Legacy VTK file of the C-alpha trace (Angstrom):
# vtk DataFile Version 3.0
C-alpha trace
ASCII
DATASET POLYDATA
POINTS 348 float
7.068 -19.263 -57.745
4.897 -17.407 -55.280
5.718 -17.635 -51.607
2.768 -17.341 -49.308
3.789 -15.852 -45.983
1.728 -17.100 -43.065
0.613 -14.675 -40.470
-0.491 -15.364 -36.929
-2.302 -12.020 -36.564
-5.745 -13.644 -36.070
-4.298 -15.918 -33.390
-2.684 -12.986 -31.592
-5.914 -11.007 -31.767
-7.897 -13.891 -30.293
-5.286 -14.362 -27.574
-5.408 -10.644 -26.741
-9.183 -10.741 -26.494
-9.052 -13.744 -24.191
-6.558 -11.907 -21.989
-8.775 -8.828 -21.776
-11.833 -10.982 -21.039
-9.966 -12.784 -18.257
-8.858 -9.525 -16.696
-12.361 -8.076 -16.887
-13.689 -11.216 -15.208
-11.187 -10.845 -12.363
-12.120 -7.171 -12.125
-15.771 -8.104 -11.673
-14.799 -10.642 -9.003
-12.782 -7.974 -7.207
-15.648 -5.480 -7.245
-18.051 -8.083 -5.843
-15.518 -9.006 -3.147
-15.086 -5.364 -2.186
-18.856 -4.977 -1.890
-19.128 -8.038 0.352
-16.287 -6.803 2.559
-17.869 -3.362 2.888
-21.094 -4.967 4.109
-19.136 -7.176 6.520
-17.173 -4.195 7.821
-20.350 -2.267 8.589
-22.195 -5.218 10.148
-19.459 -7.076 12.039
-17.691 -5.860 15.138
-17.896 -5.887 18.896
-21.608 -5.065 18.618
-24.050 -6.813 16.319
-26.205 -4.367 14.396
-29.440 -4.712 12.462
-30.563 -3.317 9.124
-32.598 -0.708 10.982
-29.450 0.450 12.801
-27.576 0.683 9.497
-30.409 2.619 7.875
-30.586 5.043 10.783
-26.824 5.629 10.747
-26.861 6.263 6.988
-29.513 8.915 7.583
-27.307 10.586 10.196
-29.101 9.288 13.286
-26.982 8.240 16.277
-29.647 7.995 18.981
-28.821 4.405 19.928
-25.499 2.737 20.699
-25.809 0.475 17.670
-26.442 3.399 15.338
-23.429 5.192 16.800
-21.357 2.049 16.228
-22.395 1.939 12.567
-21.654 5.647 12.168
-18.146 4.963 13.527
-17.592 2.013 11.192
-18.483 3.901 8.011
-15.423 6.218 7.877
-13.296 3.349 9.149
-14.389 1.237 6.182
-13.717 4.001 3.665
-10.301 4.769 5.157
-9.307 1.085 5.091
-10.190 0.934 1.390
-8.205 4.091 0.603
-5.118 3.122 2.611
-5.114 -0.433 1.243
-5.362 0.823 -2.334
-2.565 3.333 -1.729
-0.224 0.725 -0.254
-0.995 -1.741 -3.044
-0.135 0.766 -5.774
2.904 2.016 -3.869
4.309 -1.501 -3.526
3.793 -2.275 -7.217
5.513 0.976 -8.239
8.490 0.388 -5.933
8.948 -3.115 -7.300
8.836 -1.730 -10.834
11.330 1.109 -10.471
13.831 -0.986 -8.492
13.178 -4.258 -10.362
13.167 -5.798 -6.906
10.505 -8.365 -5.946
11.134 -7.601 -2.265
10.448 -3.867 -2.588
7.620 -2.671 -0.361
7.091 0.520 1.687
7.350 -1.297 5.012
10.319 -3.529 4.153
12.307 -0.688 2.565
11.863 1.518 5.633
9.795 4.111 3.760
6.780 3.734 6.054
8.985 3.916 9.152
10.681 7.033 7.801
7.291 8.657 7.289
6.203 7.652 10.790
9.401 9.050 12.313
8.814 12.348 10.524
5.302 12.577 11.961
6.580 11.957 15.497
9.337 14.561 15.077
6.871 17.072 13.661
4.523 16.688 16.613
7.210 16.496 19.324
9.560 19.298 18.269
7.501 21.535 16.000
4.051 21.233 17.537
2.312 20.204 14.310
-1.299 19.179 14.871
-3.142 19.804 11.610
-3.681 16.646 9.541
-2.489 18.200 6.282
0.749 19.413 7.912
1.388 15.939 9.322
0.774 14.351 5.927
3.159 16.784 4.252
5.856 15.997 6.793
5.197 12.267 6.364
5.628 12.512 2.579
8.937 14.353 3.003
10.105 11.756 5.521
9.101 8.917 3.196
11.070 10.503 0.344
14.160 10.961 2.528
13.947 7.373 3.801
13.567 5.970 0.274
16.589 7.923 -0.972
18.681 6.858 2.046
17.820 3.158 1.733
18.500 3.124 -2.008
21.849 4.879 -1.501
22.924 2.416 1.200
21.750 -0.577 -0.825
23.708 0.635 -3.869
27.070 0.658 -2.089
29.654 -1.898 -3.142
29.873 -4.157 -6.165
26.755 -5.208 -7.966
24.725 -2.141 -7.077
21.290 -2.269 -5.485
20.483 -5.985 -5.579
17.126 -7.146 -4.178
18.596 -8.682 -1.038
20.839 -5.662 -0.370
17.866 -3.322 -0.586
15.846 -5.580 1.706
18.654 -5.693 4.277
19.247 -1.935 4.062
15.521 -1.339 4.434
15.222 -3.672 7.421
18.175 -2.054 9.182
16.906 1.454 8.451
13.409 0.555 9.588
14.763 -0.790 12.881
16.763 2.408 13.368
13.742 4.607 12.630
11.553 2.647 15.056
14.212 2.941 17.758
14.399 6.697 17.229
10.617 6.929 17.502
10.698 5.051 20.798
13.501 7.255 22.113
11.468 10.370 21.298
8.178 9.079 22.713
9.298 7.326 25.897
10.083 10.484 27.918
6.699 11.943 26.961
3.849 9.935 28.411
1.162 11.965 26.636
2.772 11.368 23.252
3.286 7.677 24.002
-0.391 7.195 24.818
-1.406 8.958 21.629
0.850 6.935 19.355
0.943 3.516 21.020
-1.706 2.142 18.644
-0.935 4.410 15.693
2.634 3.157 15.325
1.330 -0.435 15.068
-0.872 0.542 12.152
-4.651 0.715 12.204
-7.770 2.481 11.002
-9.775 2.344 14.236
-9.546 6.084 14.811
-10.863 7.025 11.378
-13.126 10.052 11.009
-14.712 11.704 8.003
-12.297 14.599 8.520
-9.277 12.325 8.141
-10.844 10.710 5.062
-11.503 14.017 3.316
-8.017 15.294 4.220
-6.103 12.308 2.887
-8.250 11.708 -0.198
-6.789 14.522 -2.393
-3.204 13.468 -1.659
-3.952 9.825 -2.402
-5.702 10.845 -5.615
-2.637 12.833 -6.732
-0.297 9.946 -5.932
-2.519 7.452 -7.749
-2.809 9.665 -10.844
0.971 10.154 -11.019
1.561 6.415 -10.627
-1.045 5.392 -13.196
0.263 7.956 -15.669
3.717 6.346 -15.343
2.511 2.798 -16.039
3.824 2.715 -19.625
7.281 3.868 -18.578
7.295 1.181 -15.859
6.710 -1.439 -18.550
9.758 -0.108 -20.372
11.869 -0.053 -17.198
11.067 -3.737 -16.670
13.039 -4.486 -19.862
16.208 -2.949 -18.446
17.699 0.528 -18.593
19.417 0.042 -21.965
16.328 -1.241 -23.752
14.169 1.402 -22.088
16.521 4.128 -23.332
16.430 2.567 -26.788
12.646 2.820 -26.743
12.908 6.555 -26.087
12.266 6.509 -22.334
14.251 8.905 -20.161
15.153 6.359 -17.469
16.093 8.773 -14.693
13.043 10.950 -15.179
10.720 7.941 -15.411
12.061 6.528 -12.149
11.827 9.898 -10.414
8.226 10.572 -11.454
7.132 7.056 -10.519
8.912 7.313 -7.180
7.156 10.618 -6.442
3.781 8.950 -6.894
4.746 6.023 -4.657
6.162 8.298 -1.951
3.026 10.470 -1.886
0.819 7.393 -1.517
2.973 5.806 1.170
3.536 8.999 3.151
-0.112 10.063 3.207
-1.306 6.549 4.075
1.228 6.263 6.903
0.306 9.652 8.336
-3.376 8.761 8.600
-3.162 5.059 9.528
0.342 4.417 10.826
2.998 2.143 9.314
1.266 -0.941 7.896
3.625 -3.524 6.432
3.415 -6.310 3.834
0.338 -5.063 1.954
2.561 -3.580 -0.745
4.536 -6.830 -0.920
1.784 -9.434 -1.086
-0.693 -7.638 -3.330
1.453 -6.959 -6.459
2.717 -10.553 -6.559
-0.790 -11.971 -6.347
-2.048 -9.563 -9.006
0.764 -10.529 -11.392
-0.438 -14.113 -11.213
-3.924 -12.967 -12.236
-3.358 -10.209 -14.820
0.300 -10.465 -15.814
3.162 -7.947 -15.575
1.579 -5.134 -17.641
1.482 -2.181 -15.242
-1.458 -0.619 -17.067
-3.486 -3.463 -15.578
-1.305 -4.307 -12.597
-1.637 -0.942 -10.840
-5.472 -0.772 -10.877
-5.703 -4.393 -9.775
-3.155 -3.760 -7.020
-5.332 -0.900 -5.783
-8.397 -3.141 -5.761
-6.630 -6.079 -4.119
-4.877 -3.856 -1.578
-8.181 -2.316 -0.537
-9.738 -5.769 -0.193
-6.801 -7.159 1.799
-6.647 -4.294 4.276
-10.409 -4.188 4.808
-10.540 -7.967 5.254
-7.679 -7.765 7.765
-9.511 -5.038 9.679
-12.720 -7.084 9.813
-10.766 -10.160 10.911
-9.060 -8.193 13.671
-12.450 -7.147 15.024
-13.984 -10.610 15.265
-11.165 -12.977 16.284
-10.616 -11.449 19.735
-14.057 -10.164 20.747
-14.741 -7.996 22.699
-11.219 -6.671 22.053
-9.770 -5.726 18.684
-6.475 -6.583 17.015
-4.956 -3.722 15.033
-4.847 -4.240 11.300
-1.058 -3.813 11.223
-0.675 -6.976 13.326
-2.985 -8.969 11.052
-1.161 -7.925 7.876
2.181 -8.795 9.503
0.937 -12.274 10.381
-0.310 -12.772 6.832
2.654 -11.199 5.070
5.639 -12.601 6.973
5.307 -16.168 5.570
4.839 -14.716 2.088
8.025 -12.657 2.500
9.999 -15.753 3.544
8.700 -17.633 0.486
9.784 -14.824 -1.872
13.260 -14.644 -0.289
13.741 -18.417 -0.614
12.635 -18.328 -4.258
14.928 -15.382 -4.987
17.923 -17.141 -3.419
17.154 -20.310 -5.395
17.212 -18.293 -8.642
20.599 -16.775 -7.771
22.198 -20.182 -7.173
LINES 1 349
348 0 1 2 3 4 5 6 7 8 9 10 11 12 13 14 15 16 17 18 19 20 21 22 23 24 25 26 27 28 29 30 31 32 33 34 35 36 37 38 39 40 41 42 43 44 45 46 47 48 49 50 51 52 53 54 55 56 57 58 59 60 61 62 63 64 65 66 67 68 69 70 71 72 73 74 75 76 77 78 79 80 81 82 83 84 85 86 87 88 89 90 91 92 93 94 95 96 97 98 99 100 101 102 103 104 105 106 107 108 109 110 111 112 113 114 115 116 117 118 119 120 121 122 123 124 125 126 127 128 129 130 131 132 133 134 135 136 137 138 139 140 141 142 143 144 145 146 147 148 149 150 151 152 153 154 155 156 157 158 159 160 161 162 163 164 165 166 167 168 169 170 171 172 173 174 175 176 177 178 179 180 181 182 183 184 185 186 187 188 189 190 191 192 193 194 195 196 197 198 199 200 201 202 203 204 205 206 207 208 209 210 211 212 213 214 215 216 217 218 219 220 221 222 223 224 225 226 227 228 229 230 231 232 233 234 235 236 237 238 239 240 241 242 243 244 245 246 247 248 249 250 251 252 253 254 255 256 257 258 259 260 261 262 263 264 265 266 267 268 269 270 271 272 273 274 275 276 277 278 279 280 281 282 283 284 285 286 287 288 289 290 291 292 293 294 295 296 297 298 299 300 301 302 303 304 305 306 307 308 309 310 311 312 313 314 315 316 317 318 319 320 321 322 323 324 325 326 327 328 329 330 331 332 333 334 335 336 337 338 339 340 341 342 343 344 345 346 347
């Protein structure tokens, strides 16, 4: 008697192809959305500009006020895309290495730690060069991440999601208080940082873009190269070790990439919260939990979210502007509450 063993290989192949096609379709949608937002960012603002003004600014002409306005918006647009992409990837990586759905640079105090380091570097060490400030911010972000994880790991149960969130919130409040204590006696420093510490890209220049770009590229490459190990870490430490992954090294390398992205982005744009929280969750709904797809999509969605928030902040309060950090907080706070309620319901 011959037993014929059925195989579902053709079905799995077809399912895999459908998944790839769906992800490619969402990728195309994201690229189109980014293009539309770039156009909106250049056109919309306190001043309405024409195509002639845009063409003149692209050619390097700033003879009129409108052309000067367009020339100012161009680096602002590019910086918003870079910072949004960096925060999106950083949030996805932090959620992967901690297996914590609440992990995000702002909520874990990493952004505040980077910001505090920048303020200390300027106040006590006289640092003024952008690259020096970014280096200090990366070191501060690393120290803050290590401190929050150590505090959240105390007691029974280790570093649970809610413990890390509470430790991050408390640390962030402490870092912000220290920043205020340093800046208040110095009026010149307070004027310089009063908008930066809220988070924004309004002061972007081509110099700041070219300075931060190499660091963000390094952080993105390190994070993307660690995507396979993040997939293994999602299975748990024991299974990851069984698959041949060195768990400690994988976490460390991934964390280095996230810290570089968060620190450099904070140094150039200030602490911007909730982008790294909202974006990875939305991308998981679209492309699934595979970090080989999740990280690029988080970069794309983070860039779109931050640029859209910047454009919205320019048009809702004309002729004034609302900093992008305020807009992302208004959008992200309800999302954070929803995630916390869902997490608590799962633990019951």
